[in-house]
C-alpha positions as CSV (number, residue, x, y, z in Angstrom):
1,X,113.2,97.1,-114.5
2,X,115.8,98.9,-112.5
3,X,115.3,98.0,-108.9
4,X,115.9,100.3,-105.9
5,X,119.2,98.6,-105.2
6,X,120.6,99.5,-108.6
7,X,124.4,100.2,-108.4
8,X,125.6,103.6,-107.2
9,X,127.4,104.0,-110.6
10,X,123.9,104.7,-112.0
11,X,123.2,108.2,-110.9
12,X,119.8,109.5,-109.9
13,X,118.1,111.0,-112.9
14,X,115.5,113.6,-113.9
15,X,112.9,112.7,-116.5
16,X,111.2,115.7,-118.1
17,X,107.9,115.2,-119.9
18,X,107.2,117.9,-122.5
19,X,103.6,118.1,-123.5
20,X,100.9,120.7,-124.4
21,X,97.2,120.1,-125.1
22,X,94.4,118.3,-123.2
23,X,94.4,115.4,-125.6
24,X,98.1,114.7,-125.2
25,X,97.9,115.1,-121.5
26,X,95.1,112.5,-121.1
27,X,95.9,110.0,-123.9
28,X,99.7,110.1,-124.2
29,X,101.2,111.3,-120.9
30,X,99.1,109.2,-118.6
31,X,100.0,105.7,-119.9
32,X,103.6,106.7,-120.5
33,X,104.3,107.9,-116.9
34,X,102.7,104.7,-115.6
35,X,104.9,102.6,-117.8
36,X,108.0,104.6,-116.8
37,X,107.3,104.0,-113.1
38,X,106.8,100.3,-113.9
39,X,110.0,100.1,-115.9
40,X,112.2,102.3,-113.7
41,X,112.3,102.6,-110.0
42,X,109.3,104.3,-108.2
43,X,111.6,106.1,-105.7
44,X,111.8,109.8,-106.4
45,X,115.3,109.8,-104.9
46,X,116.4,107.8,-107.9
47,X,114.0,108.8,-110.7
48,X,112.2,112.1,-110.5
49,X,109.5,112.9,-113.2
50,X,108.7,116.5,-114.0
51,X,106.0,117.6,-116.5
52,X,106.4,120.9,-118.3
53,X,103.6,122.3,-120.5
54,X,104.1,124.4,-123.6
55,X,101.4,126.8,-124.9
56,X,98.6,125.2,-126.9
57,X,95.6,126.9,-128.6
58,X,93.4,124.0,-127.5
59,X,94.4,124.3,-123.8
60,X,91.5,124.2,-121.3
61,X,93.4,125.6,-118.3
62,X,93.0,122.4,-116.4
63,X,96.1,120.6,-117.8
64,X,98.2,121.3,-114.7
65,X,95.5,120.0,-112.4
66,X,95.2,116.8,-114.5
67,X,99.0,116.2,-114.6
68,X,99.2,116.9,-110.8
69,X,96.6,114.2,-110.2
70,X,98.9,111.5,-111.8
71,X,100.8,109.9,-108.8
72,X,103.7,109.0,-111.1
73,X,104.5,112.7,-111.7
74,X,106.5,114.6,-109.0
75,X,106.1,118.2,-110.1
76,X,104.3,120.2,-112.8
77,X,104.8,123.6,-114.5
78,X,102.1,125.3,-116.5
79,X,102.3,126.7,-120.0
80,X,102.3,130.3,-118.9
81,X,105.9,129.8,-117.6
82,X,107.2,127.9,-120.7
83,X,108.8,130.8,-122.7
84,X,110.9,131.8,-119.7
85,X,112.0,128.2,-119.3
86,X,112.8,127.8,-123.0
87,X,114.7,131.0,-123.4
88,X,116.4,131.4,-120.0
89,X,116.2,127.9,-118.5
90,X,114.4,129.2,-115.4
91,X,111.3,127.5,-113.9
92,X,108.7,129.5,-112.0
93,X,109.6,127.8,-108.7
94,X,113.3,127.6,-109.3
95,X,113.5,123.8,-109.7
96,X,116.9,122.1,-109.4
97,X,118.1,119.7,-112.0
98,X,120.2,116.6,-111.6
99,X,123.3,116.1,-113.6
100,X,121.8,113.2,-115.6
101,X,118.4,113.3,-117.2
102,X,116.2,112.4,-120.2
103,X,113.6,114.6,-121.9
104,X,110.5,112.9,-123.4
105,X,108.5,114.8,-126.0
106,X,104.8,114.0,-125.9
107,X,103.3,117.0,-127.7
108,X,104.2,120.5,-128.8
109,X,107.0,121.5,-131.1
110,X,109.8,118.8,-131.7
111,X,112.4,121.6,-131.5
112,X,111.7,122.2,-127.8
113,X,113.5,119.1,-126.6
114,X,116.5,120.0,-128.8
115,X,116.9,123.4,-127.1
116,X,116.1,122.2,-123.6
117,X,118.2,119.0,-124.0
118,X,121.3,120.9,-125.1
119,X,120.9,123.5,-122.3
120,X,120.6,120.8,-119.5
121,X,122.9,118.3,-121.1
122,X,120.1,115.7,-121.1
123,X,119.3,113.0,-123.7
124,X,116.2,113.3,-125.7
125,X,113.4,110.9,-126.7
126,X,110.6,112.0,-129.2
127,X,107.4,110.2,-129.7
128,X,106.5,110.8,-133.3
129,X,102.9,110.0,-134.4
130,X,103.2,111.2,-138.1
131,X,106.5,113.1,-138.6
132,X,109.9,112.9,-137.0
133,X,112.1,116.0,-137.3
134,X,115.7,117.0,-136.2
135,X,117.0,113.5,-136.8
136,X,120.6,114.5,-136.2
137,X,119.8,116.4,-132.9
138,X,117.5,113.9,-131.1
139,X,118.9,110.8,-129.4
140,X,116.0,108.4,-129.8
141,X,112.7,108.4,-131.7
142,X,109.8,106.2,-130.6
143,X,107.4,106.2,-133.6
144,X,103.9,105.0,-134.3
145,X,104.6,102.9,-137.4
146,X,107.0,102.3,-140.2
147,X,105.6,105.0,-142.3
148,X,107.1,107.6,-140.0
149,X,110.5,106.2,-140.9
150,X,110.1,106.4,-144.6
151,X,111.8,109.8,-145.0
152,X,114.6,109.1,-142.5
153,X,118.1,109.1,-143.9
154,X,119.8,105.6,-143.4
155,X,122.5,106.9,-141.0
156,X,119.8,107.8,-138.5
157,X,117.6,104.7,-138.6
158,X,119.3,103.2,-135.6
159,X,117.8,106.0,-133.5
160,X,114.3,104.8,-134.4
161,X,112.1,102.3,-132.6
162,X,108.5,101.4,-133.7
163,X,106.4,101.4,-130.5
164,X,102.9,101.6,-131.8
165,X,100.0,104.0,-131.2
166,X,99.7,105.7,-127.9
167,X,96.1,106.5,-128.7
168,X,95.3,102.8,-128.4
169,X,97.6,102.3,-125.5
170,X,95.9,105.1,-123.6
171,X,92.9,102.9,-123.2
172,X,95.0,99.8,-122.7
173,X,92.8,98.0,-125.3
174,X,90.5,96.8,-122.5
175,X,87.1,95.2,-123.0
176,X,85.0,95.7,-119.9
177,X,82.2,93.2,-119.7
178,X,78.8,94.8,-120.1
179,X,76.5,94.6,-117.1
180,X,73.3,93.0,-118.4
181,X,71.2,94.6,-115.7
182,X,72.3,98.0,-117.0
183,X,71.0,97.2,-120.5
184,X,67.3,97.1,-119.8
185,X,67.2,100.4,-121.7
186,X,69.4,101.4,-124.7
187,X,72.1,103.8,-123.7
188,X,73.7,106.2,-126.2
189,X,76.8,108.1,-125.3
190,X,77.2,111.7,-126.5
191,X,80.8,112.9,-126.8
192,X,80.6,116.5,-128.1
193,X,84.3,117.1,-127.4
194,X,86.2,119.3,-125.0
195,X,87.2,122.3,-127.1
196,X,85.1,125.4,-127.6
197,X,85.1,125.1,-131.4
198,X,83.6,121.7,-131.2
199,X,81.2,122.2,-128.2
200,X,79.6,125.3,-129.7
201,X,78.0,123.3,-132.5
202,X,78.4,119.8,-131.1
203,X,76.5,119.9,-127.8
204,X,73.3,121.6,-129.0
205,X,73.3,119.5,-132.2
206,X,73.7,116.2,-130.3
207,X,71.0,117.3,-127.8
208,X,68.6,117.9,-130.7
209,X,69.4,114.6,-132.2
210,X,68.8,112.9,-128.8
211,X,65.4,114.6,-128.6
212,X,64.3,113.2,-132.0
213,X,65.6,109.7,-131.1
214,X,63.8,109.5,-127.8
215,X,60.6,110.8,-129.3
216,X,60.7,107.7,-131.6
217,X,62.1,105.3,-129.1
218,X,61.4,106.2,-125.4
219,X,63.6,103.3,-124.3
220,X,66.7,105.1,-125.4
221,X,68.6,106.9,-122.6
222,X,71.6,109.3,-123.0
223,X,74.7,110.1,-121.1
224,X,77.7,112.4,-121.5
225,X,81.1,111.4,-120.2
226,X,82.4,114.9,-119.3
227,X,85.9,115.6,-120.5
228,X,88.3,116.1,-117.5
229,X,89.3,119.5,-118.9
230,X,85.7,120.7,-118.5
231,X,83.6,121.7,-115.5
232,X,79.8,121.1,-115.6
233,X,78.9,124.8,-115.7
234,X,81.1,125.4,-118.7
235,X,79.7,122.4,-120.5
236,X,76.1,123.6,-119.8
237,X,76.9,127.1,-121.1
238,X,77.1,125.7,-124.6
239,X,73.4,124.7,-124.4
240,X,72.5,128.2,-123.2
241,X,71.2,130.4,-126.0
242,X,72.3,133.6,-124.1
243,X,75.9,132.3,-124.1
244,X,76.1,130.3,-127.3
245,X,74.8,132.0,-130.5
246,X,75.8,129.0,-132.6
247,X,72.8,127.0,-131.3
248,X,70.5,128.7,-133.8
249,X,73.0,128.0,-136.6
250,X,72.6,124.2,-136.1
251,X,69.0,124.3,-135.0
252,X,70.2,122.8,-131.8
253,X,68.4,122.1,-128.5
254,X,68.8,124.2,-125.4
255,X,69.3,122.8,-122.0
256,X,69.9,123.7,-118.3
257,X,72.1,122.1,-115.7
258,X,70.1,120.2,-113.0
259,X,70.9,117.9,-110.2
260,X,69.1,114.8,-108.8
261,X,70.9,114.3,-105.6
262,X,74.5,113.7,-106.5
263,X,73.7,113.0,-110.2
264,X,74.0,116.0,-112.5
265,X,72.2,116.1,-115.8
266,X,71.2,118.4,-118.7
267,X,67.5,118.9,-119.2
268,X,66.4,120.2,-122.6
269,X,63.4,122.4,-123.3
270,X,61.5,119.4,-124.5
271,X,62.1,117.5,-121.2
272,X,64.9,115.2,-122.4
273,X,67.4,114.4,-119.6
274,X,71.1,113.5,-120.3
275,X,73.1,112.3,-117.4
276,X,76.5,113.8,-116.9
277,X,79.4,111.6,-115.6
278,X,82.7,113.1,-114.4
279,X,84.6,109.9,-113.6
280,X,87.8,109.6,-115.7
281,X,88.6,107.5,-117.6
282,X,85.0,106.7,-118.4
283,X,85.5,103.1,-119.5
284,X,82.8,101.6,-117.4
285,X,80.2,104.0,-118.7
286,X,81.2,103.8,-122.3
287,X,81.3,100.0,-122.2
288,X,77.5,100.1,-121.4
289,X,76.7,102.1,-124.4
290,X,75.0,100.5,-127.4
291,X,76.3,103.3,-129.6
292,X,78.0,106.7,-129.3
293,X,77.7,109.9,-131.2
294,X,81.0,111.6,-131.2
295,X,83.2,114.2,-132.8
296,X,86.5,113.5,-134.4
297,X,89.6,113.4,-132.2
298,X,90.8,111.3,-129.2
299,X,87.2,110.3,-128.5
300,X,87.2,108.1,-131.5
301,X,90.4,106.4,-130.5
302,X,89.0,105.7,-127.0
303,X,85.8,104.3,-128.3
304,X,87.7,102.2,-130.9
305,X,90.0,100.8,-128.3
306,X,87.0,99.8,-126.2
307,X,85.2,98.3,-129.2
308,X,82.2,100.6,-128.8
309,X,80.2,101.3,-132.0
310,X,80.0,105.0,-133.0
311,X,78.7,107.5,-135.5
312,X,81.2,110.4,-136.1
313,X,79.7,113.8,-136.6
314,X,81.6,116.6,-138.4
315,X,79.3,119.6,-138.7
316,X,80.4,122.4,-141.1
317,X,77.7,125.0,-140.5
318,X,80.3,127.3,-139.0
319,X,83.3,127.0,-141.3
320,X,85.4,129.4,-139.3
321,X,84.9,127.5,-136.0
322,X,88.0,125.3,-136.4
323,X,91.0,127.3,-135.0
324,X,92.7,124.6,-133.0
325,X,96.0,124.7,-134.9
326,X,99.5,124.5,-133.4
327,X,102.3,126.9,-134.2
328,X,102.2,130.0,-136.5
329,X,98.9,128.9,-138.1
330,X,97.2,128.7,-134.7
331,X,98.4,132.2,-133.9
332,X,97.1,133.6,-137.2
333,X,93.6,132.2,-137.0
334,X,93.2,133.4,-133.4
335,X,94.2,137.0,-134.1
336,X,91.6,139.7,-133.6
337,X,89.7,141.1,-136.6
338,X,91.8,139.2,-139.3
339,X,91.6,135.8,-137.5
340,X,88.0,134.9,-138.6
341,X,88.5,135.5,-142.4
342,X,91.8,133.7,-142.3
343,X,90.2,130.7,-140.5
344,X,87.4,130.6,-143.1
345,X,89.8,130.5,-145.9
346,X,92.0,127.9,-144.4
347,X,89.2,125.7,-143.2
348,X,87.4,125.9,-146.6
349,X,90.6,124.8,-148.3
350,X,91.0,121.9,-145.8
351,X,87.4,120.9,-146.2
352,X,87.7,120.4,-149.9
353,X,91.0,118.8,-149.6
354,X,90.0,116.3,-146.9
355,X,86.2,115.8,-147.6
356,X,87.0,112.4,-149.2
357,X,89.3,111.3,-146.5
358,X,88.4,109.6,-143.3
359,X,89.2,111.5,-140.1
360,X,88.3,109.2,-137.2
361,X,90.9,107.0,-135.7
362,X,89.3,103.7,-136.4
363,X,89.1,104.5,-140.1
364,X,92.6,105.8,-140.1
365,X,93.8,102.6,-138.5
366,X,91.9,100.7,-141.2
367,X,93.8,102.6,-144.0
368,X,90.8,104.8,-144.9
369,X,88.3,102.0,-145.0
370,X,85.1,103.1,-143.3
371,X,84.6,101.0,-140.3
372,X,82.6,103.7,-138.5
373,X,80.3,106.1,-140.4
374,X,81.5,109.7,-140.7
375,X,78.8,112.3,-141.4
376,X,80.4,115.4,-142.8
377,X,78.6,118.6,-143.8
378,X,75.7,120.8,-142.7
379,X,74.2,118.2,-140.4
380,X,70.5,118.2,-139.6
381,X,69.4,116.7,-136.3
382,X,66.4,114.8,-137.6
383,X,68.4,113.3,-140.5
384,X,71.2,112.1,-138.1
385,X,68.6,110.8,-135.7
386,X,67.0,108.7,-138.4
387,X,70.4,107.4,-139.4
388,X,71.1,106.5,-135.8
389,X,67.7,104.8,-135.3
390,X,68.5,102.6,-138.3
391,X,71.5,101.2,-136.5
392,X,69.4,100.6,-133.4
393,X,66.8,98.8,-135.5
394,X,69.5,96.6,-137.1
395,X,71.7,95.3,-134.2
396,X,73.6,93.1,-136.7
397,X,75.2,96.3,-138.1
398,X,76.3,97.3,-134.6
399,X,77.7,93.8,-134.0
400,X,79.7,94.0,-137.3
401,X,81.1,97.4,-136.4
402,X,82.1,96.2,-132.9
403,X,83.9,93.1,-134.4
404,X,85.8,95.3,-136.9
405,X,86.8,97.8,-134.2
406,X,88.4,95.0,-132.1
407,X,90.2,93.7,-135.2
408,X,91.8,97.0,-136.3
409,X,92.5,98.8,-133.0
410,X,96.0,97.4,-132.8
411,X,97.9,95.8,-130.0
412,X,98.5,97.4,-126.6
413,X,102.1,98.0,-125.5
414,X,103.2,101.3,-127.0
415,X,103.8,102.9,-123.6
416,X,105.8,99.9,-122.4
417,X,107.9,100.0,-125.5
418,X,108.6,103.7,-125.2
419,X,109.5,103.2,-121.5
420,X,111.9,100.5,-122.6
421,X,113.6,103.0,-125.0
422,X,114.1,105.3,-122.0
423,X,115.4,102.6,-119.8
424,X,117.9,101.8,-122.5
425,X,119.3,105.3,-122.3
426,X,119.3,105.2,-118.5
427,X,121.4,102.0,-118.5
């Protein structure tokens, strides 16, 4: 760690975090900026951390608010100002820049740090989860595993450091102890996602599944840890048939937003209540869950890191729903008129290509071995409910899944290792 009495020969520096979507902001940026403050000095006069967002088709509009809530970050700029910054080097508020700095890439296009680094004269660090590009133009790469380095030319290998998986690090691989008193009933967590394409099908389908489960076993209770990028009214709108036409497509349940004192909840037409929890991160709530129903994405990494059993739902009733692609592909599928047919073609191709591959993080960590069940296709609420009830009736299956999750989730420390790479450049 560089203490506050570091020699005057080490100049005050700027650290720029480049990121984009809600998943990166919550699962990558948060642990990294904490690790940076622990590794470097906390004094803004010596180390100033700025976060700059680039456009993302998955953006919720709350990324700036979330970044601003991290005490380690000193200033934030939204994605709407990114193009002007990339092309002209101008920020919306006319930020000043110190003569020494480091750019850390945590989401977006890996070419962005190349352009910005050269303009500001800053060194660059890229976190690469699957692919590392621009080997000759980036100063350091912090990569998830050795596979990322397989295509790297030998002369650039000294720029690479394996740090591990930030998806695991984002949860710090903690194991909160369950509260026995809280387990008088069985609690199932519902994680329908945070993006419109997932929520449209996912929320009403999960509510319908929950109705079937509770009708069979009234002891089962349900809770939704609300993504920080969502407000309650927006979440509830996906269970409103006047606002979400996809409900009928999945034979989903409808619901209204209600409050019991300070506790918000969704109440379905059949009287099922699902409590809503806005605390973030939701580790305490999730640790009390016997089982969770979730979509693919960062949710599966969080549950896996916490050792919480899960069933992963990938509904395909609306084949054009998936439009959350980055870059040119994301622009094409979101175009008016032609976007929908393009999305159907692309997603159909991807469905047949990946239908035999595992998509949840625990199964990816396990090299495509199915640790957690993934249900892919035109999902029916009653069928999924019976599948879930079978796990509840056989707790030994849940115990086995929990043990395997803890075994494969990987070690914590990726954020600390990345911060150490940055510290090496500072020194």
